[in-house]
C-alpha positions in Angstrom: 113.9 25.2 127.7 110.5 23.8 126.6 107.8 25.7 124.8 105.4 27.5 127.1 102.8 28.1 124.3 102.2 26.1 121.2 100.7 27.3 117.9 97.2 27.0 119.0 97.8 28.7 122.4 99.5 31.6 120.6 96.5 32.0 118.2 94.1 32.0 121.2 96.2 34.6 122.9 96.4 36.8 119.8 92.6 36.6 119.3 91.9 37.5 122.9 94.5 40.3 123.4 94.7 41.7 119.8 91.4 40.9 118.0 92.1 43.8 115.6 94.9 41.9 113.9 94.2 38.3 114.5 92.8 37.9 111.0 96.1 39.0 109.3 98.7 37.0 111.2 99.0 33.2 111.2 101.6 31.2 113.1 102.7 28.5 110.7 105.4 26.8 112.9 106.8 27.2 116.4 109.7 25.5 118.0 112.2 26.3 120.7 113.4 29.9 120.1 112.1 29.9 116.5 108.8 30.8 114.9 107.4 31.3 111.4 104.6 33.8 111.0 102.6 34.6 107.9 101.2 38.1 107.3 98.2 37.9 105.0 98.5 40.8 102.6 95.6 42.7 101.1 94.9 46.2 99.8 95.3 47.9 103.2 98.9 46.8 103.3 100.0 48.3 100.0 101.6 51.6 99.3 101.4 53.5 96.0 102.9 51.4 93.2 101.3 48.2 94.6 104.1 47.1 96.8 103.9 46.1 100.5 104.5 49.1 102.8 107.5 49.4 105.1 105.2 49.6 108.2 103.7 46.3 107.2 107.1 44.7 107.0 108.0 46.1 110.4 104.7 44.8 111.8 105.4 41.2 110.8 108.9 41.4 112.3 107.4 42.9 115.6 104.7 40.2 115.8 107.2 37.5 115.0 109.6 38.4 117.8 106.7 39.0 120.2 105.1 35.6 119.6 108.5 33.8 119.7 109.1 35.3 123.1 105.6 34.3 124.3 106.1 30.8 123.0 109.0 30.5 125.4 107.8 32.4 128.5 104.1 32.2 128.3 101.4 34.9 127.9 103.0 38.2 129.0 100.8 40.8 127.2 103.0 43.7 128.5 106.3 42.6 126.8 107.2 45.6 124.7 109.5 46.5 121.8 112.4 48.7 123.0 114.5 48.8 119.8 114.3 47.9 116.2 116.7 47.9 113.3 115.3 46.9 109.9 117.0 46.7 106.5 114.6 46.8 103.5 116.4 44.8 100.8 114.1 44.5 97.9 110.6 45.1 96.8 108.2 42.4 98.0 106.4 40.4 95.3 103.0 41.9 94.3 100.1 40.1 95.9 102.2 37.7 98.0 101.9 37.2 101.7 104.9 38.0 103.9 106.7 35.2 105.7 108.7 36.1 108.7 111.2 33.5 110.1 112.3 34.6 113.6 115.0 33.3 115.8 115.5 34.5 119.4 119.2 35.3 119.8 118.9 36.1 123.5 116.1 35.4 126.0 117.0 36.8 129.4 114.9 37.7 132.4 114.3 41.3 131.3 115.5 41.5 127.7 115.0 39.4 124.6 116.7 39.9 121.2 115.2 38.4 118.0 116.4 38.3 114.4 113.9 38.2 111.6 114.2 37.2 107.9 111.2 38.4 105.9 110.3 36.9 102.5 107.5 37.1 100.0 105.7 33.8 100.0 107.0 31.6 97.2 110.3 33.5 96.8 113.7 32.8 98.2 115.2 36.3 98.2 114.9 38.3 101.4 112.8 41.4 101.2 113.8 42.6 104.7 115.9 41.7 107.7 115.2 43.0 111.2 116.6 42.8 114.7 114.3 43.7 117.6 114.9 44.0 121.3 112.0 43.5 123.7 111.6 44.3 127.4 110.0 41.5 129.4 107.9 42.6 132.4 109.3 41.4 135.8 107.5 38.6 137.7 105.3 39.9 140.5 
């Protein structure tokens, strides 16, 4: 299955449909069933103690799976998360962006399942791992 949207098309879609977050997510690489997304971290993403918050880590996983799906099926703004399981494994590095490497494990007509590995930029150890399921809107 060929890509329906490349890096640039995904960025344009994100800017049009989600202008409130386009400045914090950057698609770094996209290929069939895989994507690498950077979450640019600043003060608003930190919790007390200076570490990246859990909701921020969830956010990059959610965006990673969403964009991986869109890269394969095209711009379906109404694809939605139906399930998420996330394991927080270690404290992210202070001041480092998050890197989310996503692989689509299943891409069906109505459901997609993605696996995410989240790292602090410049570090090899996982900070979190997540699996998300998305519902894909039916064709009309």
